[in-house]
N, C-alpha and C positions, 0 to 999 in steps of 0.2 A: 793880373788876372790869369795869365797863362801859367804862372808859377803855381797858383792855387790849384788849377786843373790838373797839373802833373802830379801834385801831392795826393790828390783825391784818387787818381788812377792807381798810384803805387799802393795806397792803403787797401783798395779793393782787391788788388792782385795778391797781396799778402794774406788777406782773409780767405781767398779761394784756394790757396796752395794746400793747406791741410786736408780740405775736402777731396781734392783731386788725388792726394796720396792715399787716403783711406779707401777711395773708390777703386784705385788700382790694386790695392792689397786684396780687396774683396773679390776681384775678378781673377786673382792669381790662382792656379790649380793647387790643391792640397798635396804636399809631398808624402809619399808612403813611408811608414816606419821601416827603416832598414834593419833595426836591431832585432835579433831573433828572440822569440818568446820562449824558447826551450833551451835546455842545456846542450852544449856541443859535446857529443859522445866521443869525440876523438881523444879526450883526455882519460877515458875509462880504461882500466886493465882488468884482467881476469886471473883467478887463481883457484886451484882445488886443494883443499887441506884434508889430509888423512887424519881421522880421529881414531885413536887407539884405545882409549880407556873409558870415555864417557859416551852418553847418548847424543848424537849430533843434533837431534831436535831440542834437547834441553840446552845445549850450548848456544844454538841460534837464538833461543829466547833471551839468553843473557847478552849475546854479542850484538843484537839488533841495534841498540842505541849507538854503537860505534860506527855504523855506516853513515854515509853522507845524507841519505834520505832523498837524493835527487832522483827525478824520473829516469828510469832505465837501470838504476842500481839494484842489484839482487843479492840475496844471501839465502842459498837453498840447501837444506840438509837432505841426506840420503841415508836412511838407516840400514838398507841392505848392503851398501858398499862402505858404510861408515865414513862418509865424506861430507864436507861442506864446500859448496861452490860459491865463490864471491866474485862479483863484478862491480867495481867501484873505482874511485880515484886512488892512485898509488899510495898516498899518505893514509887513506882509510884502510886499505888492505894491509899496510905495514902495522897499523895499530891493532887490527883484528888478529893478525898473525901473532903478535906479542901476547895478546890476551889468550889465544888458544894454547900457547906454550905454557902459560901459567895455570890454565884451567883443565887442560886435558892430561890429568895425572891420575895414577891409580887411586881407587877409593880406599880410605883407611880400613884396615881389617876390623871386622865386627868383634866386639868383645866376646871372648869364649866363655860359655856358661860352664860352671863346675859340673862335673859328671853327676848325674842323678844317682843317689845311692841305690843299690840293689839289695833286695831282701829275699830270704828264702821263703818257700811256701810254709803254710801253717796248717796243722790238723786240729780240728775242733771235735771234742767228744762231749755229747750231751746225754745225760741220763735222766729219764723221766720216772720219778718215784711216785707211788701211791701210798699215802699215809692213812692209817685207820686204827681203830681200836678193836678190830676183829682179830680172830685167831690167824696165826700164820708165822712163818719163820722170816724174821727181818734180814737174816744174813743169806737167804737163799739167792744164789746167783749174784751176790753182791760183795765178794771178798775185797774187791778193789775199793769199795766205798764204806768199809767197816768203820773207819775213823769218822767219816761224815755222818753216818747213821747214829753213832754214839753221841755226837754233838747234837744232832736233831732230837734225840730222845731226852736230852737234858734241857732242851729249849722249848719244844712244842709239846702239846698235850695229846700226842699220839704215841702209842706203844709199838705199833707194827708198821714197818716200812718195806715195801716190796717194789720190785722193778717192773714198770710197765713196758718200757722199750728203751733202747739206746740208739743214738744217731752218731755216725762218724762221717765227717766231711773234711775235705781239703780245699783250701783257697789260697789266693795270693796274700802275702803279708804286706800289702801296699794298696789300701783301698779295696780290699777283697770283699766278697759277699758270700752268703750261704742261704740256700732256700731248700729245705727238706720237708717232706710231708709223708704221712702214712696212716695206717689204721692198726690198732692193737686192742686185744681184749684185756679187761681188768683181771688181776690175779684170781679174784673170787668168781669170775665169769658173770658178774651182775651187770656189767656195762661194757660197752665198746667205745673206745675213744678214737676220734679222727683228729689228728694233730698236725700242726705246721710250725716249723721253726725258721724264722728269717733273721739274719744278722747282716747288717750293712756297715760299710766303712770299717773293715778289719785292718787296722794299721798300727805301726809302732806308736807308743805313747809320746816319745820324744825322738824325732828323727836325727837330732844332733848328738844324742847320747846313747846309753845302753838300750838296745832294742829288745831286751827281754821283757819289758813291760808292754802288754798288748792292750790296745784300746778297741772296744766294741761300741761303735758309735750309735747303733740303733738295733736293739734286740727285741724281737716280738715273738712271743710264743702263744699260740691259741690252741684250744682243744674243744671239740664238740662231742658231748656224750650222747650215746644212742642206746635205746632199749627196744628190742624187736623191730629194728629198722626205723624207730621213731626218735627223732632228736628230742632230748629233754632238757638240755642246758648247755651253756657255753662258759668257758673260763679262759683266762689268759694272763700273761705277764709281759709288761713292757718296761724296758729300762735301758740305761747306758752304764757301762762299767769298764774298769781296767783290771786286768788279771796278769799275774806273772807266769812265765813259762813253766808248765808242769803243775801249777797250783789248782787245787779243787775248790770251786766256789759254788756256794748255794746261791743261785741267782735270785730265786724268789719262790713264794708259795701262793697257791690260789685255792680258795675253798671250793668244795664240790660236794654239797650236801653234808653227810656225816664223814666225809673223807676230805683229803687235801691232795693237790697235785704239787709236786716239788720238782724244780728244775735244777740239776747239778751240772756244772760245766767245767771241763778241763781243756786246756790248750797246750799244744806242743809245737815248738818251732823246729822245723826240719833243717838240721845243719848240713 
């Protein structure tokens, strides 16, 4: 009987032992974490890099991934002094230094553009003729245009050609322009003409070859006729054309009642 009692007491003691251990652990005070939550800055070094050829701000944008990224690490550009200040672990600083040596090099020279060709000025002579079947001397004041008038007489149904006025202008032979205007009385005094000559884009026909061919990109000639200060009609010529240096060209004709207005053009390149 005694033996059974001793066994029972031993079983109860073994059952109570884990409970007492757990209770003791619950009453033990919690130990504080002694491990630091932050980086120990004692391993950081600092260095200032002089930048000679590139913009420090642009370099920092490229170099940023080479830093450690730890709290307290910096990479600061200064455009005024052309420097980059780095504070980081020595191995990161060494990597950044090698990258700066490869990146901080002179920019490649820009490709040189071929020199733009220069062209001389150009003079434009415009002669405004009035064609009619009335009486008059076609060669009056027109010796320089005698060959042109002879050609007109064989082409048009007018027998008399007289000069209304002449225009002489100078412009650049490289996208030059002309804008001339004025007033002139008709040779028979029957009308007065208010005229305007505009030429845009006076340029060489071919910039890579002989420049003696002249391109007139936009020619506009307009004339308003007046009688006793009253406008009675308008006429004009609009065209684009190419002419050779010194060549006389009949640009166009425009009807004006029983008359016609003829524009003759000559160009001369000033050597």
